[in-house]
HTML snippet that shows the backbone in 3Dmol.js (N, CA, C, O; Angstrom):
<script src="https://3Dmol.org/build/3Dmol-min.js"></script>
<div id="view" style="width:600px;height:400px;position:relative"></div>
<script>
const pdb = `
ATOM      1  N   MET A   1     143.356 114.163  93.376  1.00  0.00           N
ATOM      2  CA  MET A   1     143.171 112.841  94.578  1.00  0.00           C
ATOM      3  C   MET A   1     141.661 112.697  94.618  1.00  0.00           C
ATOM      4  O   MET A   1     141.025 113.633  95.101  1.00  0.00           O
ATOM      5  N   THR A   2     140.980 111.568  94.140  1.00  0.00           N
ATOM      6  CA  THR A   2     139.996 110.870  94.060  1.00  0.00           C
ATOM      7  C   THR A   2     138.989 111.001  95.558  1.00  0.00           C
ATOM      8  O   THR A   2     139.311 110.159  96.397  1.00  0.00           O
ATOM      9  N   ALA A   3     138.177 111.660  95.857  1.00  0.00           N
ATOM     10  CA  ALA A   3     137.237 111.422  96.779  1.00  0.00           C
ATOM     11  C   ALA A   3     136.643 110.399  97.071  1.00  0.00           C
ATOM     12  O   ALA A   3     136.173 109.823  96.089  1.00  0.00           O
ATOM     13  N   THR A   4     136.414 109.785  98.317  1.00  0.00           N
ATOM     14  CA  THR A   4     135.756 108.626  98.392  1.00  0.00           C
ATOM     15  C   THR A   4     134.386 108.690  98.527  1.00  0.00           C
ATOM     16  O   THR A   4     133.732 109.733  98.519  1.00  0.00           O
ATOM     17  N   MET A   5     133.896 107.424  98.668  1.00  0.00           N
ATOM     18  CA  MET A   5     132.138 107.585  98.815  1.00  0.00           C
ATOM     19  C   MET A   5     131.694 108.236 100.140  1.00  0.00           C
ATOM     20  O   MET A   5     130.551 108.695 100.145  1.00  0.00           O
ATOM     21  N   SER A   6     132.538 108.362 101.432  1.00  0.00           N
ATOM     22  CA  SER A   6     131.940 108.959 102.492  1.00  0.00           C
ATOM     23  C   SER A   6     132.310 110.570 101.947  1.00  0.00           C
ATOM     24  O   SER A   6     131.294 111.241 101.766  1.00  0.00           O
ATOM     25  N   ASP A   7     133.380 111.154 101.713  1.00  0.00           N
ATOM     26  CA  ASP A   7     133.596 112.437 101.183  1.00  0.00           C
ATOM     27  C   ASP A   7     132.721 112.917 100.615  1.00  0.00           C
ATOM     28  O   ASP A   7     132.366 114.054 100.924  1.00  0.00           O
ATOM     29  N   GLN A   8     132.062 112.186  99.562  1.00  0.00           N
ATOM     30  CA  GLN A   8     130.610 112.631  98.550  1.00  0.00           C
ATOM     31  C   GLN A   8     129.582 112.828  99.590  1.00  0.00           C
ATOM     32  O   GLN A   8     129.108 113.962  99.661  1.00  0.00           O
ATOM     33  N   ALA A   9     129.173 111.976 100.368  1.00  0.00           N
ATOM     34  CA  ALA A   9     128.015 111.915 101.167  1.00  0.00           C
ATOM     35  C   ALA A   9     128.220 113.117 101.927  1.00  0.00           C
ATOM     36  O   ALA A   9     127.249 113.873 101.899  1.00  0.00           O
ATOM     37  N   VAL A  10     129.338 113.562 102.686  1.00  0.00           N
ATOM     38  CA  VAL A  10     129.624 114.500 103.438  1.00  0.00           C
ATOM     39  C   VAL A  10     129.243 116.078 102.889  1.00  0.00           C
ATOM     40  O   VAL A  10     128.623 116.997 103.424  1.00  0.00           O
ATOM     41  N   ALA A  11     129.981 115.930 101.430  1.00  0.00           N
ATOM     42  CA  ALA A  11     129.525 116.902 100.552  1.00  0.00           C
ATOM     43  C   ALA A  11     128.249 117.290  99.929  1.00  0.00           C
ATOM     44  O   ALA A  11     127.843 118.431  99.711  1.00  0.00           O
ATOM     45  N   ALA A  12     127.555 115.915  99.621  1.00  0.00           N
ATOM     46  CA  ALA A  12     126.163 116.280  99.676  1.00  0.00           C
ATOM     47  C   ALA A  12     125.390 117.238 100.283  1.00  0.00           C
ATOM     48  O   ALA A  12     125.594 117.430 101.482  1.00  0.00           O
ATOM     49  N   LYS A  13     124.584 117.854  99.745  1.00  0.00           N
ATOM     50  CA  LYS A  13     123.756 119.054 100.830  1.00  0.00           C
ATOM     51  C   LYS A  13     122.408 118.625 100.166  1.00  0.00           C
ATOM     52  O   LYS A  13     122.219 118.455  98.962  1.00  0.00           O
ATOM     53  N   PRO A  14     121.500 118.481 101.190  1.00  0.00           N
ATOM     54  CA  PRO A  14     119.785 118.174 101.220  1.00  0.00           C
ATOM     55  C   PRO A  14     119.568 119.485 100.353  1.00  0.00           C
ATOM     56  O   PRO A  14     120.370 120.418 100.314  1.00  0.00           O
ATOM     57  N   ARG A  15     118.441 119.422  99.707  1.00  0.00           N
ATOM     58  CA  ARG A  15     118.105 120.326  98.390  1.00  0.00           C
ATOM     59  C   ARG A  15     117.205 121.249 100.006  1.00  0.00           C
ATOM     60  O   ARG A  15     117.674 121.705 101.049  1.00  0.00           O
ATOM     61  N   ASP A  16     115.821 121.165  99.464  1.00  0.00           N
ATOM     62  CA  ASP A  16     115.036 122.146 100.177  1.00  0.00           C
ATOM     63  C   ASP A  16     114.510 121.436 101.586  1.00  0.00           C
ATOM     64  O   ASP A  16     113.610 121.981 102.225  1.00  0.00           O
ATOM     65  N   ARG A  17     115.037 120.353 101.982  1.00  0.00           N
ATOM     66  CA  ARG A  17     114.623 119.866 103.272  1.00  0.00           C
ATOM     67  C   ARG A  17     115.120 120.437 104.305  1.00  0.00           C
ATOM     68  O   ARG A  17     114.696 120.033 105.388  1.00  0.00           O
ATOM     69  N   GLU A  18     116.022 121.392 104.309  1.00  0.00           N
ATOM     70  CA  GLU A  18     116.829 122.087 105.674  1.00  0.00           C
ATOM     71  C   GLU A  18     115.502 122.986 106.229  1.00  0.00           C
ATOM     72  O   GLU A  18     115.336 123.498 107.337  1.00  0.00           O
ATOM     73  N   ALA A  19     114.536 122.983 104.920  1.00  0.00           N
ATOM     74  CA  ALA A  19     113.363 124.287 105.601  1.00  0.00           C
ATOM     75  C   ALA A  19     112.253 123.573 106.339  1.00  0.00           C
ATOM     76  O   ALA A  19     111.403 124.124 107.038  1.00  0.00           O
ATOM     77  N   ARG A  20     112.390 121.969 106.040  1.00  0.00           N
ATOM     78  CA  ARG A  20     110.689 121.586 106.143  1.00  0.00           C
ATOM     79  C   ARG A  20     110.580 120.876 107.455  1.00  0.00           C
ATOM     80  O   ARG A  20     111.523 120.179 107.830  1.00  0.00           O
ATOM     81  N   LYS A  21     109.400 121.014 108.247  1.00  0.00           N
ATOM     82  CA  LYS A  21     109.567 120.272 109.346  1.00  0.00           C
ATOM     83  C   LYS A  21     108.913 119.060 109.056  1.00  0.00           C
ATOM     84  O   LYS A  21     108.096 119.067 108.136  1.00  0.00           O
ATOM     85  N   PRO A  22     109.194 117.696 109.872  1.00  0.00           N
ATOM     86  CA  PRO A  22     108.938 116.540 109.495  1.00  0.00           C
ATOM     87  C   PRO A  22     107.594 116.207 109.407  1.00  0.00           C
ATOM     88  O   PRO A  22     106.806 117.000 109.923  1.00  0.00           O
ATOM     89  N   ASP A  23     107.107 115.102 108.811  1.00  0.00           N
ATOM     90  CA  ASP A  23     105.602 115.191 108.535  1.00  0.00           C
ATOM     91  C   ASP A  23     105.456 113.834 109.775  1.00  0.00           C
ATOM     92  O   ASP A  23     104.337 113.555 110.204  1.00  0.00           O
ATOM     93  N   PHE A  24     106.322 113.302 110.115  1.00  0.00           N
ATOM     94  CA  PHE A  24     106.277 112.362 111.216  1.00  0.00           C
ATOM     95  C   PHE A  24     107.528 112.142 112.180  1.00  0.00           C
ATOM     96  O   PHE A  24     108.656 112.420 111.773  1.00  0.00           O
ATOM     97  N   ILE A  25     107.289 111.574 113.635  1.00  0.00           N
ATOM     98  CA  ILE A  25     108.339 111.107 114.387  1.00  0.00           C
ATOM     99  C   ILE A  25     108.371 109.453 114.152  1.00  0.00           C
ATOM    100  O   ILE A  25     107.381 108.722 114.099  1.00  0.00           O
ATOM    101  N   VAL A  26     109.718 109.072 114.032  1.00  0.00           N
ATOM    102  CA  VAL A  26     109.584 107.481 114.065  1.00  0.00           C
ATOM    103  C   VAL A  26     109.997 107.527 115.603  1.00  0.00           C
ATOM    104  O   VAL A  26     110.718 108.339 116.183  1.00  0.00           O
ATOM    105  N   ARG A  27     109.213 106.229 116.165  1.00  0.00           N
ATOM    106  CA  ARG A  27     109.234 105.693 117.623  1.00  0.00           C
ATOM    107  C   ARG A  27     109.209 104.475 117.616  1.00  0.00           C
ATOM    108  O   ARG A  27     108.437 103.904 116.845  1.00  0.00           O
ATOM    109  N   ALA A  28     110.008 103.783 118.434  1.00  0.00           N
ATOM    110  CA  ALA A  28     110.262 102.396 118.894  1.00  0.00           C
ATOM    111  C   ALA A  28     109.906 102.076 120.373  1.00  0.00           C
ATOM    112  O   ALA A  28     110.082 102.816 121.341  1.00  0.00           O
ATOM    113  N   LYS A  29     109.384 100.860 120.358  1.00  0.00           N
ATOM    114  CA  LYS A  29     109.412 100.246 122.001  1.00  0.00           C
ATOM    115  C   LYS A  29     110.479 100.254 122.623  1.00  0.00           C
ATOM    116  O   LYS A  29     111.411  99.626 122.120  1.00  0.00           O
ATOM    117  N   THR A  30     110.660 100.850 123.704  1.00  0.00           N
ATOM    118  CA  THR A  30     112.002 101.027 124.820  1.00  0.00           C
ATOM    119  C   THR A  30     111.789 100.054 125.988  1.00  0.00           C
ATOM    120  O   THR A  30     112.791  99.576 126.519  1.00  0.00           O
ATOM    121  N   GLY A  31     110.734  99.767 126.372  1.00  0.00           N
ATOM    122  CA  GLY A  31     110.389  99.121 127.660  1.00  0.00           C
ATOM    123  C   GLY A  31     109.208  98.192 127.554  1.00  0.00           C
ATOM    124  O   GLY A  31     108.615  97.966 126.499  1.00  0.00           O
ATOM    125  N   PRO A  32     108.905  97.656 128.756  1.00  0.00           N
ATOM    126  CA  PRO A  32     107.964  96.804 129.089  1.00  0.00           C
ATOM    127  C   PRO A  32     106.502  97.298 128.966  1.00  0.00           C
ATOM    128  O   PRO A  32     105.494  96.674 128.632  1.00  0.00           O
ATOM    129  N   GLY A  33     106.689  98.792 129.384  1.00  0.00           N
ATOM    130  CA  GLY A  33     105.152  99.796 130.034  1.00  0.00           C
ATOM    131  C   GLY A  33     104.731  99.653 128.752  1.00  0.00           C
ATOM    132  O   GLY A  33     105.467  99.187 127.881  1.00  0.00           O
ATOM    133  N   PHE A  34     103.244 100.127 128.486  1.00  0.00           N
ATOM    134  CA  PHE A  34     102.461 100.140 127.520  1.00  0.00           C
ATOM    135  C   PHE A  34     103.188 101.703 126.926  1.00  0.00           C
ATOM    136  O   PHE A  34     103.370 101.743 125.709  1.00  0.00           O
ATOM    137  N   LYS A  35     103.449 102.510 127.454  1.00  0.00           N
ATOM    138  CA  LYS A  35     103.997 104.014 127.161  1.00  0.00           C
ATOM    139  C   LYS A  35     105.406 104.181 126.689  1.00  0.00           C
ATOM    140  O   LYS A  35     105.831 105.134 126.036  1.00  0.00           O
ATOM    141  N   GLU A  36     106.028 103.215 127.070  1.00  0.00           N
ATOM    142  CA  GLU A  36     107.352 103.037 126.934  1.00  0.00           C
ATOM    143  C   GLU A  36     107.981 103.074 125.634  1.00  0.00           C
ATOM    144  O   GLU A  36     108.567 102.078 125.208  1.00  0.00           O
ATOM    145  N   TRP A  37     107.891 104.342 124.850  1.00  0.00           N
ATOM    146  CA  TRP A  37     108.488 104.311 123.484  1.00  0.00           C
ATOM    147  C   TRP A  37     109.407 105.622 123.262  1.00  0.00           C
ATOM    148  O   TRP A  37     109.167 106.578 124.000  1.00  0.00           O
ATOM    149  N   ALA A  38     110.139 105.710 122.583  1.00  0.00           N
ATOM    150  CA  ALA A  38     111.141 106.637 122.483  1.00  0.00           C
ATOM    151  C   ALA A  38     111.087 107.276 120.731  1.00  0.00           C
ATOM    152  O   ALA A  38     110.857 106.730 119.652  1.00  0.00           O
ATOM    153  N   SER A  39     111.366 108.436 121.070  1.00  0.00           N
ATOM    154  CA  SER A  39     111.528 109.065 119.569  1.00  0.00           C
ATOM    155  C   SER A  39     112.708 108.784 119.046  1.00  0.00           C
ATOM    156  O   SER A  39     113.594 109.412 119.626  1.00  0.00           O
ATOM    157  N   ILE A  40     113.120 108.060 118.136  1.00  0.00           N
ATOM    158  CA  ILE A  40     114.588 107.734 117.491  1.00  0.00           C
ATOM    159  C   ILE A  40     114.915 108.357 115.827  1.00  0.00           C
ATOM    160  O   ILE A  40     115.955 108.299 115.170  1.00  0.00           O
ATOM    161  N   GLY A  41     113.724 108.887 115.529  1.00  0.00           N
ATOM    162  CA  GLY A  41     113.981 109.830 114.166  1.00  0.00           C
ATOM    163  C   GLY A  41     112.738 110.413 113.478  1.00  0.00           C
ATOM    164  O   GLY A  41     111.622 110.372 113.995  1.00  0.00           O
ATOM    165  N   LEU A  42     112.981 110.920 112.364  1.00  0.00           N
ATOM    166  CA  LEU A  42     112.119 111.910 111.647  1.00  0.00           C
ATOM    167  C   LEU A  42     112.043 111.291 110.126  1.00  0.00           C
ATOM    168  O   LEU A  42     113.028 110.875 109.515  1.00  0.00           O
ATOM    169  N   ALA A  43     110.966 111.303 109.726  1.00  0.00           N
ATOM    170  CA  ALA A  43     110.292 111.060 108.565  1.00  0.00           C
ATOM    171  C   ALA A  43     109.544 112.265 107.835  1.00  0.00           C
ATOM    172  O   ALA A  43     108.920 113.130 108.448  1.00  0.00           O
ATOM    173  N   TRP A  44     109.696 112.212 106.343  1.00  0.00           N
ATOM    174  CA  TRP A  44     109.267 113.106 105.397  1.00  0.00           C
ATOM    175  C   TRP A  44     108.540 112.544 104.374  1.00  0.00           C
ATOM    176  O   TRP A  44     108.896 111.456 103.921  1.00  0.00           O
ATOM    177  N   LYS A  45     107.565 113.124 103.935  1.00  0.00           N
ATOM    178  CA  LYS A  45     106.983 112.705 102.759  1.00  0.00           C
ATOM    179  C   LYS A  45     107.618 112.789 101.418  1.00  0.00           C
ATOM    180  O   LYS A  45     107.763 113.985 101.162  1.00  0.00           O
ATOM    181  N   ARG A  46     108.042 112.075 100.491  1.00  0.00           N
ATOM    182  CA  ARG A  46     109.027 112.177  99.338  1.00  0.00           C
ATOM    183  C   ARG A  46     108.130 113.426  98.612  1.00  0.00           C
ATOM    184  O   ARG A  46     106.922 113.254  98.451  1.00  0.00           O
ATOM    185  N   GLN A  47     108.794 114.720  98.171  1.00  0.00           N
ATOM    186  CA  GLN A  47     108.627 115.244  96.978  1.00  0.00           C
ATOM    187  C   GLN A  47     108.274 114.902  96.133  1.00  0.00           C
ATOM    188  O   GLN A  47     107.282 115.464  95.669  1.00  0.00           O
ATOM    189  N   ARG A  48     108.786 113.937  95.523  1.00  0.00           N
ATOM    190  CA  ARG A  48     109.167 113.627  94.117  1.00  0.00           C
ATOM    191  C   ARG A  48     108.678 111.675  93.878  1.00  0.00           C
ATOM    192  O   ARG A  48     109.347 110.756  93.404  1.00  0.00           O
ATOM    193  N   GLY A  49     107.209 111.691  94.475  1.00  0.00           N
ATOM    194  CA  GLY A  49     106.593 110.437  94.256  1.00  0.00           C
ATOM    195  C   GLY A  49     106.245 110.054  95.521  1.00  0.00           C
ATOM    196  O   GLY A  49     106.474 110.784  96.485  1.00  0.00           O
ATOM    197  N   GLU A  50     105.743 109.042  95.617  1.00  0.00           N
ATOM    198  CA  GLU A  50     105.366 107.904  96.649  1.00  0.00           C
ATOM    199  C   GLU A  50     106.438 107.591  97.689  1.00  0.00           C
ATOM    200  O   GLU A  50     107.634 107.483  97.419  1.00  0.00           O
ATOM    201  N   GLY A  51     105.893 107.452  98.919  1.00  0.00           N
ATOM    202  CA  GLY A  51     107.255 106.960  99.949  1.00  0.00           C
ATOM    203  C   GLY A  51     107.380 107.940 100.837  1.00  0.00           C
ATOM    204  O   GLY A  51     106.619 108.890 100.654  1.00  0.00           O
ATOM    205  N   TYR A  52     108.375 108.028 102.077  1.00  0.00           N
ATOM    206  CA  TYR A  52     108.798 108.685 102.901  1.00  0.00           C
ATOM    207  C   TYR A  52     110.475 108.642 102.876  1.00  0.00           C
ATOM    208  O   TYR A  52     111.090 107.621 102.566  1.00  0.00           O
ATOM    209  N   SER A  53     111.041 109.745 103.201  1.00  0.00           N
ATOM    210  CA  SER A  53     112.425 109.707 103.687  1.00  0.00           C
ATOM    211  C   SER A  53     112.477 109.777 105.187  1.00  0.00           C
ATOM    212  O   SER A  53     111.869 110.641 105.819  1.00  0.00           O
ATOM    213  N   ILE A  54     113.254 108.800 105.767  1.00  0.00           N
ATOM    214  CA  ILE A  54     113.532 108.552 106.887  1.00  0.00           C
ATOM    215  C   ILE A  54     114.822 108.470 107.177  1.00  0.00           C
ATOM    216  O   ILE A  54     115.684 107.817 106.588  1.00  0.00           O
ATOM    217  N   LYS A  55     114.947 109.312 108.316  1.00  0.00           N
ATOM    218  CA  LYS A  55     116.209 109.736 109.161  1.00  0.00           C
ATOM    219  C   LYS A  55     116.337 109.390 110.590  1.00  0.00           C
ATOM    220  O   LYS A  55     115.819 110.056 111.487  1.00  0.00           O
ATOM    221  N   LEU A  56     117.097 108.249 110.786  1.00  0.00           N
ATOM    222  CA  LEU A  56     117.256 107.855 112.336  1.00  0.00           C
ATOM    223  C   LEU A  56     118.599 108.287 113.019  1.00  0.00           C
ATOM    224  O   LEU A  56     119.760 108.317 112.613  1.00  0.00           O
ATOM    225  N   ASN A  57     118.094 108.560 114.030  1.00  0.00           N
ATOM    226  CA  ASN A  57     119.240 109.366 114.906  1.00  0.00           C
ATOM    227  C   ASN A  57     120.008 108.198 115.628  1.00  0.00           C
ATOM    228  O   ASN A  57     121.197 108.196 115.945  1.00  0.00           O
ATOM    229  N   THR A  58     119.026 107.151 115.832  1.00  0.00           N
ATOM    230  CA  THR A  58     119.835 105.907 116.799  1.00  0.00           C
ATOM    231  C   THR A  58     118.745 104.883 116.446  1.00  0.00           C
ATOM    232  O   THR A  58     117.664 105.135 115.912  1.00  0.00           O
ATOM    233  N   MET A  59     119.202 103.711 116.828  1.00  0.00           N
ATOM    234  CA  MET A  59     118.736 102.133 116.737  1.00  0.00           C
ATOM    235  C   MET A  59     118.578 101.782 118.139  1.00  0.00           C
ATOM    236  O   MET A  59     119.391 101.848 119.061  1.00  0.00           O
ATOM    237  N   PRO A  60     117.216 101.348 118.112  1.00  0.00           N
ATOM    238  CA  PRO A  60     116.591 100.506 119.652  1.00  0.00           C
ATOM    239  C   PRO A  60     117.231  99.132 119.535  1.00  0.00           C
ATOM    240  O   PRO A  60     117.389  98.459 118.516  1.00  0.00           O
ATOM    241  N   ILE A  61     117.566  98.859 120.787  1.00  0.00           N
ATOM    242  CA  ILE A  61     118.328  97.648 121.225  1.00  0.00           C
ATOM    243  C   ILE A  61     117.553  97.247 122.420  1.00  0.00           C
ATOM    244  O   ILE A  61     116.912  98.021 123.131  1.00  0.00           O
ATOM    245  N   GLY A  62     117.678  95.860 122.592  1.00  0.00           N
ATOM    246  CA  GLY A  62     117.500  95.570 124.135  1.00  0.00           C
ATOM    247  C   GLY A  62     116.249  94.310 123.520  1.00  0.00           C
ATOM    248  O   GLY A  62     115.889  93.837 122.441  1.00  0.00           O
ATOM    249  N   ASN A  63     115.861  94.153 125.244  1.00  0.00           N
ATOM    250  CA  ASN A  63     114.996  92.920 124.981  1.00  0.00           C
ATOM    251  C   ASN A  63     113.500  93.386 124.583  1.00  0.00           C
ATOM    252  O   ASN A  63     112.684  92.494 124.348  1.00  0.00           O
ATOM    253  N   HIS A  64     113.070  94.834 124.489  1.00  0.00           N
ATOM    254  CA  HIS A  64     111.750  95.180 124.688  1.00  0.00           C
ATOM    255  C   HIS A  64     111.610  95.710 123.105  1.00  0.00           C
ATOM    256  O   HIS A  64     110.457  95.806 122.686  1.00  0.00           O
ATOM    257  N   TRP A  65     112.549  96.012 122.325  1.00  0.00           N
ATOM    258  CA  TRP A  65     112.145  96.426 120.828  1.00  0.00           C
ATOM    259  C   TRP A  65     111.834  94.783 119.992  1.00  0.00           C
ATOM    260  O   TRP A  65     112.451  93.723 120.098  1.00  0.00           O
ATOM    261  N   ASN A  66     110.978  95.044 119.410  1.00  0.00           N
ATOM    262  CA  ASN A  66     110.659  93.628 118.603  1.00  0.00           C
ATOM    263  C   ASN A  66     110.955  93.879 117.282  1.00  0.00           C
ATOM    264  O   ASN A  66     110.746  92.972 116.476  1.00  0.00           O
ATOM    265  N   GLY A  67     111.407  94.948 116.892  1.00  0.00           N
ATOM    266  CA  GLY A  67     111.815  95.081 115.441  1.00  0.00           C
ATOM    267  C   GLY A  67     110.840  96.390 114.754  1.00  0.00           C
ATOM    268  O   GLY A  67     111.158  97.136 113.828  1.00  0.00           O
ATOM    269  N   VAL A  68     109.656  96.376 115.493  1.00  0.00           N
ATOM    270  CA  VAL A  68     108.733  97.518 115.022  1.00  0.00           C
ATOM    271  C   VAL A  68     109.006  99.023 115.201  1.00  0.00           C
ATOM    272  O   VAL A  68     109.531  99.501 116.208  1.00  0.00           O
ATOM    273  N   LEU A  69     108.616  99.695 114.168  1.00  0.00           N
ATOM    274  CA  LEU A  69     109.166 101.481 114.192  1.00  0.00           C
ATOM    275  C   LEU A  69     107.620 101.902 113.871  1.00  0.00           C
ATOM    276  O   LEU A  69     106.987 101.305 113.000  1.00  0.00           O
ATOM    277  N   LYS A  70     107.176 102.738 114.467  1.00  0.00           N
ATOM    278  CA  LYS A  70     105.923 103.655 114.001  1.00  0.00           C
ATOM    279  C   LYS A  70     106.468 104.906 113.611  1.00  0.00           C
ATOM    280  O   LYS A  70     107.413 105.507 114.122  1.00  0.00           O
ATOM    281  N   LEU A  71     105.821 105.200 112.728  1.00  0.00           N
ATOM    282  CA  LEU A  71     105.668 106.446 112.086  1.00  0.00           C
ATOM    283  C   LEU A  71     104.243 107.377 112.642  1.00  0.00           C
ATOM    284  O   LEU A  71     103.088 107.244 112.236  1.00  0.00           O
ATOM    285  N   LEU A  72     104.709 108.250 113.598  1.00  0.00           N
ATOM    286  CA  LEU A  72     103.336 108.853 114.144  1.00  0.00           C
ATOM    287  C   LEU A  72     103.225 110.129 113.855  1.00  0.00           C
ATOM    288  O   LEU A  72     104.347 110.535 113.554  1.00  0.00           O
ATOM    289  N   PRO A  73     102.254 111.171 113.778  1.00  0.00           N
ATOM    290  CA  PRO A  73     102.468 112.639 113.572  1.00  0.00           C
ATOM    291  C   PRO A  73     103.384 113.466 114.845  1.00  0.00           C
ATOM    292  O   PRO A  73     103.632 113.041 115.974  1.00  0.00           O
ATOM    293  N   PRO A  74     103.632 114.298 114.452  1.00  0.00           N
ATOM    294  CA  PRO A  74     104.696 114.922 115.873  1.00  0.00           C
ATOM    295  C   PRO A  74     103.506 115.427 116.919  1.00  0.00           C
ATOM    296  O   PRO A  74     102.585 116.173 116.583  1.00  0.00           O
ATOM    297  N   PHE A  75     103.686 114.919 118.152  1.00  0.00           N
ATOM    298  CA  PHE A  75     102.894 115.576 119.279  1.00  0.00           C
ATOM    299  C   PHE A  75     102.620 116.830 119.641  1.00  0.00           C
ATOM    300  O   PHE A  75     103.133 117.517 118.758  1.00  0.00           O
ATOM    301  N   ALA A  76     102.187 117.427 120.307  1.00  0.00           N
ATOM    302  CA  ALA A  76     102.140 118.945 120.717  1.00  0.00           C
ATOM    303  C   ALA A  76     103.348 119.201 121.510  1.00  0.00           C
ATOM    304  O   ALA A  76     103.675 120.386 121.572  1.00  0.00           O
ATOM    305  N   ASP A  77     104.083 118.351 122.130  1.00  0.00           N
ATOM    306  CA  ASP A  77     105.479 118.185 122.975  1.00  0.00           C
ATOM    307  C   ASP A  77     106.626 117.765 122.046  1.00  0.00           C
ATOM    308  O   ASP A  77     107.708 117.615 122.614  1.00  0.00           O
ATOM    309  N   ASP A  78     106.587 117.542 120.678  1.00  0.00           N
ATOM    310  CA  ASP A  78     107.375 117.611 119.825  1.00  0.00           C
ATOM    311  C   ASP A  78     107.578 118.987 118.874  1.00  0.00           C
ATOM    312  O   ASP A  78     107.997 119.047 117.718  1.00  0.00           O
ATOM    313  N   SER A  79     107.187 119.940 119.659  1.00  0.00           N
ATOM    314  CA  SER A  79     107.646 121.413 119.126  1.00  0.00           C
ATOM    315  C   SER A  79     108.666 121.737 118.796  1.00  0.00           C
ATOM    316  O   SER A  79     108.845 122.484 117.834  1.00  0.00           O
ATOM    317  N   ASP A  80     109.784 121.151 119.667  1.00  0.00           N
ATOM    318  CA  ASP A  80     111.347 121.136 119.561  1.00  0.00           C
ATOM    319  C   ASP A  80     112.081 120.347 118.745  1.00  0.00           C
ATOM    320  O   ASP A  80     113.303 120.216 118.674  1.00  0.00           O
ATOM    321  N   VAL A  81     110.956 119.688 117.960  1.00  0.00           N
ATOM    322  CA  VAL A  81     111.872 118.914 117.036  1.00  0.00           C
ATOM    323  C   VAL A  81     112.607 119.654 115.797  1.00  0.00           C
ATOM    324  O   VAL A  81     111.949 120.533 115.240  1.00  0.00           O
ATOM    325  N   PRO A  82     113.554 119.456 115.446  1.00  0.00           N
ATOM    326  CA  PRO A  82     114.698 120.382 114.553  1.00  0.00           C
ATOM    327  C   PRO A  82     114.238 120.069 113.019  1.00  0.00           C
ATOM    328  O   PRO A  82     113.743 119.011 112.630  1.00  0.00           O
ATOM    329  N   ASP A  83     114.477 121.074 112.339  1.00  0.00           N
ATOM    330  CA  ASP A  83     114.030 121.057 110.919  1.00  0.00           C
ATOM    331  C   ASP A  83     114.911 120.111 110.373  1.00  0.00           C
ATOM    332  O   ASP A  83     115.771 119.693 111.149  1.00  0.00           O
ATOM    333  N   ALA A  84     114.908 119.558 108.934  1.00  0.00           N
ATOM    334  CA  ALA A  84     115.489 118.465 108.496  1.00  0.00           C
ATOM    335  C   ALA A  84     116.973 118.867 108.194  1.00  0.00           C
ATOM    336  O   ALA A  84     117.288 119.842 107.512  1.00  0.00           O
ATOM    337  N   GLU A  85     117.988 117.850 108.884  1.00  0.00           N
ATOM    338  CA  GLU A  85     119.178 118.181 108.584  1.00  0.00           C
ATOM    339  C   GLU A  85     119.840 117.007 108.024  1.00  0.00           C
ATOM    340  O   GLU A  85     120.738 116.521 108.711  1.00  0.00           O
ATOM    341  N   HIS A  86     119.564 116.455 106.894  1.00  0.00           N
ATOM    342  CA  HIS A  86     119.965 114.844 106.476  1.00  0.00           C
ATOM    343  C   HIS A  86     119.875 115.497 104.812  1.00  0.00           C
ATOM    344  O   HIS A  86     119.566 116.580 104.315  1.00  0.00           O
ATOM    345  N   ASP A  87     120.457 113.806 104.180  1.00  0.00           N
ATOM    346  CA  ASP A  87     120.268 114.034 102.849  1.00  0.00           C
ATOM    347  C   ASP A  87     119.155 113.512 102.276  1.00  0.00           C
ATOM    348  O   ASP A  87     118.937 113.690 101.077  1.00  0.00           O
TER     349      ASP A  87
END
`;
const viewer = $3Dmol.createViewer("view");
viewer.addModel(pdb, "pdb");
viewer.setStyle({}, {cartoon: {color: "spectrum"}});
viewer.zoomTo();
viewer.render();
</script>
C-alpha cells in the first residue's frame, strides 16, 4: 500500500527542534485596543541558512486583523511556551 502525503507528513519527525525553545512568538491583532494582540504561533531561526521556520497554531480572522503578523521575542510571561512540536 502506498502512503499518502498526509501519512508521510504524520510520519515525518522533527530533527532537533523538539528540544529548542522558540526564538519568537507570532502575534496578531485581535481587537480595536492598542494592546489587543494574541499569540498565534511560534518561530525559530533556521539552522541551515537564513530565514525562519514558523508554526501557526491558529489563524486570526475578523474585522480587526489587517493581515499583519509580528515576530516578537518571548515575553517574561511566555515562560510556559512549549518546546517545538512541529516539522
